[in-house]
Steps between C-alpha positions, in 0.01 A plus 500: 500500500612855431482772766195710431541884480416693809315786335369773737147432605360832370647422147344149499166626596506793253598274203226245591243772546573640150490154351164420666349834386621450149337156464192558711371859449329648205631861497267600211194486733560860597649753263727657759665156566596424141839669539575281797492185282813632317675588826429163647609311188816705470597432861425136448736489206765676704452240780516220231837635374643537850403148612610359167853649552508348850397161355772512243751579771380199709318267261286235656209327329250261667316237294189717514691805381626294208144405408385865512789608280446224243124580502571868419752415237253272319223758508731782381638281221150397393379858510800612284452218240126573465539878505245552780511724803875490583486828705245364747675166513819680616304710751345184655847332504642791695228457765561128534878522507478771769284269708757226445792733592343620832449142613836392361717778640349603836587328824149491644218384271254579770528869415357428154197324647431768760534785257272337239241435769507849643509701173230290329282520811529878504414509123189290570386726781562803279304339214200444718526860642497638148196291417316625802588865446424495124217239464344666186837512324572133587178364348516733202847374425428132561523389135820692423836336548660763718223541760667371813826565684583132538567374154270730308224260393275356768578142401870570575447603862466144631859405409644773713265424795568122508875569493467748783288273711733210448811686589333645807436137615867429409607782732332324798834337539657828611218636726151405595400867464472431128158344569366851554600598146361173371156567650484856366637394163255213468205736569640759263560235221137367533358857494697608191429191298127503595474866403662451160323167431805287433320175610781250413754688714245560772397133536867382478622747765211409735600131449864592589392680815286205615792266421727709733247446782522115491687408820636160392805492272399152378159615392663808335738276303209278389296807385810638323549173306130492407491861387813452290348206320179700453713773334658240268157357407366846428796600296513184288127418496352850462756751379673269254161390373419847373176527324466123498372545860163598351451141368555346841154454650634427854722815485206713379273363776754564780606849377165639389238311706690432827737800516284742303799610289541578127641190320734728307639660821433845344628395157823352642436157331521675162832656599637168633403332178668762293814486712510126463476518115771768496735297726478201266652717221815558702519237787870511573598866542169676477488863393690678772358786703198633308277804542132581476522575122647149440217341691239690309658415161610147559258349749160662532348837406393549875818361654736700719663177614427128549364556851689202626848477647605170342375603157701825527815301577430266205453804266807681635744211485323173409587165667853624563381768734250273674783240557720769663206616713435144620877453569496813726217355701690164530807692620297686755339181633832315533622771730175542688389140547658445846366821643122492428345608829182693559629830365651335183172318442309830503749662266457200266126536518538875413702389201235254387227758546696746288538231231126426501424869478733505204283260309271806432754777482869559397677656791856637498753216491674684778247379756541140398868507554437711808324200655765256369790704645315534832464125524853435375655720770265379769751239637771771523282709729398192696871396556640844578210618727531810283332787674 
């Protein structure tokens, strides 16, 4: 092992706060905030360059870091070959590499978890406050993309909230006082999602909160396994079925008659079907990082994305990218397997809930790897009693 860099605490928190704001906040909600986005992004780039120089001076790569770097190389190469959105691919790569560097270079990974939990919680409270102060504006802007502080679109809010809730639980290892934030953040999350009408995120987050209240670790592990298999069944049996779902009488009965939902999941089956057909045309390397115009031209006239995390990976980098993604999960589990206690079980459940929510939306890849890195470094915090 290499000695980690002892960066001053204030610098660590500042860099992390900038990174969180950059990936979590939609600065275009208010006109006076738009200039802040350039400042935050510029400071993130400076932080990226600084940590990159430190990394070059003392290079050390974990197996998970290698997976992330290969993942980004594949998607950038695919983007370059296909002539798609290279600029955005590089932006997203900087965010992920910066996340990798802060975990890789800093001595105490607990600082990352605490900062994420605090900053995202404050953003959630601020989001609800804005909704209360400006209710007419909120509902008038509901159908526009940049209508909420957390992520812009109301369907994006859930990804930020489940990550904040999960890391708050994670921070129970350092102090039992974190339960106070968990209670307030749970109530805030439910209120926000109920007001904006994001029912998938609302039901999933309520499920996660109820899961956290189960006293027995054995029961939690059993529920975790059941929910994970339910996610796999839904992904393969429903999402990968696309519009073929309409011909399944049992599925139609369960979704429409029992659950009272639209069999198309608000036209998502059409988008999944289009994404599947497009993937078959380039199954190995996909099309790289693509933008809204590409989706409209190549997939569907109403598409702004596949509305499914796995389909987005298949379109971005094909089977190659999915293989690297699965390898990163395997690497994480090999390190975590001997340390799965109550807290780790809850973090794993938070990850599974995030994945299930991602069957309906495409969230920033940053959050997926945020969960993976949190779990990967969990044994280090466990062993060091890192406070």
